[in-house]
Every structure is written in structure tokens, then in C-alpha cells.
C-alpha positions as CSV (number, residue, x, y, z in Angstrom):
1,X,17.2,-1.8,1.4
2,X,14.5,-4.3,2.5
3,X,16.8,-7.0,1.8
4,X,14.4,-8.9,5.2
5,X,11.9,-8.9,2.2
6,X,13.4,-11.2,0.2
7,X,12.0,-13.9,-0.6
8,X,12.4,-17.5,-2.7
9,X,10.5,-16.9,-6.5
10,X,8.9,-20.1,-5.6
11,X,6.6,-19.6,-8.7
12,X,9.4,-20.3,-10.9
13,X,9.4,-16.6,-12.3
14,X,12.5,-15.8,-13.8
15,X,13.2,-12.2,-11.9
16,X,14.5,-9.7,-15.6
17,X,11.0,-9.1,-16.7
18,X,10.0,-5.5,-17.4
19,X,6.8,-4.2,-15.6
20,X,3.4,-5.0,-16.6
21,X,0.5,-2.3,-16.9
22,X,-2.1,-3.3,-14.1
23,X,-5.1,-3.2,-16.4
24,X,-5.8,-6.9,-15.4
25,X,-6.1,-6.2,-11.9
26,X,-7.1,-2.7,-11.2
27,X,-8.1,-3.7,-7.7
28,X,-4.4,-3.6,-7.0
29,X,-3.6,0.2,-8.2
30,X,-3.4,1.5,-4.9
31,X,-1.3,1.8,-1.7
32,X,-1.5,-1.1,0.5
33,X,0.1,-0.9,4.5
34,X,0.9,-4.0,6.4
35,X,4.1,-5.6,8.3
36,X,6.6,-8.7,7.4
37,X,8.6,-9.9,10.3
38,X,7.8,-7.1,12.7
39,X,8.8,-4.2,10.2
40,X,6.2,-2.0,8.1
41,X,5.8,-3.5,4.5
42,X,4.3,-0.6,2.1
43,X,3.3,-1.1,-1.6
44,X,2.4,1.6,-3.8
45,X,0.7,0.6,-7.2
46,X,0.1,3.1,-10.0
47,X,-0.8,2.3,-13.3
48,X,2.6,0.9,-14.6
49,X,4.7,1.5,-11.5
50,X,4.9,-0.4,-8.0
51,X,7.1,1.6,-5.3
52,X,8.2,-0.7,-2.4
53,X,8.2,2.0,0.2
54,X,12.0,2.9,1.5
55,X,13.3,1.4,-1.7
56,X,15.7,3.3,-3.8
57,X,14.1,2.9,-7.4
58,X,10.9,1.6,-8.7
59,X,10.9,-2.2,-9.0
60,X,10.3,-4.2,-11.9
61,X,7.3,-6.3,-11.7
62,X,5.0,-8.9,-13.0
63,X,1.5,-9.7,-12.0
64,X,-1.5,-12.4,-12.8
65,X,-4.7,-12.4,-11.4
66,X,-3.2,-14.9,-8.4
67,X,0.4,-13.7,-8.1
68,X,2.9,-11.1,-8.2
69,X,6.2,-11.3,-8.2
70,X,8.8,-8.3,-8.2
71,X,12.6,-7.4,-8.5
72,X,14.9,-4.2,-7.5
73,X,16.0,-3.3,-4.2
74,X,13.6,-5.6,-2.6
75,X,12.4,-9.0,-4.4
76,X,10.1,-11.5,-3.9
77,X,7.5,-13.8,-5.4
78,X,3.9,-14.2,-3.4
79,X,0.4,-15.2,-4.4
80,X,-2.4,-13.1,-3.7
81,X,-5.9,-12.3,-3.0
82,X,-8.8,-10.2,-2.0
83,X,-11.1,-10.7,1.5
84,X,-12.8,-8.2,2.7
85,X,-11.1,-5.2,1.3
86,X,-7.9,-6.6,2.5
87,X,-4.7,-7.7,0.3
88,X,-3.5,-11.0,1.5
89,X,-0.2,-12.5,0.2
90,X,1.4,-15.8,1.0
91,X,5.0,-16.0,0.8
92,X,7.2,-19.1,-0.1
93,X,7.3,-20.1,3.2
94,X,3.8,-20.2,3.4
95,X,3.2,-17.2,5.6
96,X,0.3,-15.1,5.1
97,X,0.6,-11.3,5.1
98,X,-2.5,-8.9,5.6
99,X,-2.6,-5.9,3.8
100,X,-4.9,-3.1,4.4
101,X,-5.4,-0.2,1.8
102,X,-4.1,3.1,2.5
103,X,-6.2,6.3,1.0
104,X,-3.9,8.2,-1.9
105,X,-3.6,10.8,0.1
106,X,-0.8,8.8,2.7
107,X,1.3,8.7,-0.8
108,X,4.5,10.2,-0.2
109,X,5.8,13.3,-2.4
110,X,9.7,13.1,-2.2
111,X,10.9,12.2,-5.6
112,X,11.2,13.8,-8.7
113,X,8.7,15.9,-10.7
114,X,8.6,17.4,-14.4
115,X,6.3,19.7,-16.0
116,X,6.1,23.2,-17.5
117,X,3.5,26.2,-17.2
118,X,0.9,27.6,-19.4
119,X,2.3,31.1,-20.0
120,X,5.9,30.6,-20.8
121,X,6.1,26.8,-21.3
122,X,9.4,26.3,-19.4
123,X,10.2,22.9,-18.8
124,X,11.4,22.5,-15.3
125,X,12.5,19.9,-12.7
126,X,11.5,19.4,-9.2
127,X,13.3,17.2,-6.6
128,X,12.0,16.8,-3.4
129,X,13.2,14.8,-0.4
130,X,12.1,12.7,2.9
131,X,13.7,15.7,5.1
132,X,11.5,18.8,3.7
133,X,14.6,19.8,1.4
134,X,13.5,20.5,-2.1
135,X,15.3,21.9,-5.3
136,X,14.5,22.9,-8.8
137,X,15.9,23.6,-11.8
138,X,14.8,24.6,-15.7
139,X,15.3,22.1,-18.1
140,X,17.6,20.9,-20.1
141,X,20.7,22.9,-18.1
142,X,19.3,25.4,-15.5
143,X,21.0,26.4,-12.5
144,X,19.8,24.2,-9.4
145,X,17.5,26.7,-6.5
146,X,17.6,25.1,-2.9
147,X,15.0,25.3,-0.4
148,X,12.8,23.6,1.9
149,X,8.7,22.1,1.8
150,X,6.2,21.2,3.9
151,X,2.8,19.7,3.3
152,X,-0.7,20.4,5.1
153,X,-2.8,17.3,3.2
154,X,-3.3,18.8,-0.4
155,X,-1.0,22.1,-0.1
156,X,2.0,21.8,-0.2
157,X,4.4,25.1,0.4
158,X,7.9,25.7,-1.0
159,X,10.2,28.6,0.4
160,X,13.2,29.0,-1.9
161,X,16.4,30.4,-0.6
162,X,18.3,32.8,-0.6
163,X,15.3,35.3,-0.7
164,X,12.2,33.3,1.1
165,X,10.4,33.1,-2.1
166,X,7.4,31.1,-1.8
167,X,5.7,28.2,-4.0
168,X,2.4,27.2,-3.4
169,X,0.7,23.9,-4.9
170,X,-2.3,21.6,-4.4
171,X,-1.5,18.2,-4.8
172,X,-3.7,15.8,-7.1
173,X,-3.5,12.2,-5.8
174,X,-5.1,10.4,-8.6
175,X,-3.3,12.4,-11.6
176,X,-0.1,12.2,-9.6
177,X,0.4,15.6,-9.9
178,X,1.6,19.1,-8.1
179,X,-0.6,22.1,-9.5
180,X,0.6,25.6,-8.9
181,X,-1.3,28.5,-9.6
182,X,2.3,30.5,-10.9
183,X,6.0,29.9,-10.1
184,X,7.7,32.7,-11.4
185,X,6.3,35.9,-13.4
186,X,4.6,35.1,-16.4
187,X,4.5,31.2,-15.8
188,X,1.2,30.6,-16.2
189,X,-0.4,27.4,-14.5
190,X,2.3,24.9,-13.9
191,X,1.9,21.1,-13.5
192,X,4.0,18.8,-12.5
193,X,3.7,15.4,-12.9
194,X,5.9,12.4,-10.9
195,X,8.9,11.3,-12.9
196,X,8.9,7.3,-11.5
197,X,12.3,6.4,-13.4
198,X,15.0,9.1,-14.0
């Protein structure tokens, strides 16, 4: 997907490096939104992970103080700089894209989450789909339970079928975590963290 975003690696960088931590450029570590060729472009930087929204997997990337090179479902290489709280990207063709920051709560929740409870310490895996469908299981080989999820700002409600069991979580965007008071009897507080690479 988003092959429309592919740009020539004009900076002469190879496209097969591992992702580097963003410690050297903390200003990038947020969600940036803009458009490219009339289509939405969303870059979601976490500490050591970059998601290009609508791609299937996190991308490998390399960032320096003035360039960004990405390879994955989307591949591109750009120069970048900041002007008045905006991220400006210059493509190989010379086009300038203006990216605006977006709040942490705008980050999507779909994907895979792992964690355990403070009571029984059972590891669980939760998968949330874009269409509001969800599945969870105990790790390593538990049986999948299906259901639905719905989000109201920081509160995420899960309804599990067939008995309509309800779990309620609070989303903690800076920590990338879902916090449940309890999921099953005896679980205690359950903390699930996003699993970017699975």
C-alpha cells in the first residue's frame, strides 16, 4: 500500500538498515499529518518505531539531524526541518510537504497488544482490528475469544462474545498502554503494551 509515496533515494542511502532510536531527534517523536499528491500522509514516530499509517507493518528507517530514509510497505528518502511547529519534508523531486503535529490521542489503537495482570500474572495477547473487531487469548497457546471494541477518547470498551462479557480499559497514549482494572476474576490490574513487530 501507499506505493504512491515511493520516492527515489536521492540522498544515496541504502534501503536495508535497521531502525535507529530517535534519541538524537526527539522533536520527531510524535504523530505528523499532511498530504502528498492529494492523499493523506501520516507518520507516527514512537521511541524506536515509525508507522506509516495504512501500511501493514512498521517500516525500517534511518534518521539524521536533517534527513529521513524509510523502507517497508512505503519507501522514501527526504530532507526535513522544522518551521513554526511544522515538519517540512523535501522530496527527491524538490516538492515541499508540510506536516502538522497531531495529538497523542489521535494515534490509532488497532494492532497487537501484550501484557499480564498483577494478580495471576497470566500473559495475554489482544488483537484489535480497524473495523472494531477484537480477539484475545492467553499465551502461549490459549484459545481465541472474539468480540468487538469501541473507543471514547481514553476509554476503550471491549464486548466479548457469546456471553457479552465487558472489559473496560483506559488508554495511556504516552506509555502506549491499555490499563484494565480487571479482565478475568483474579487477574488484578492488567497492563497491555503495544507490540509493534510480531
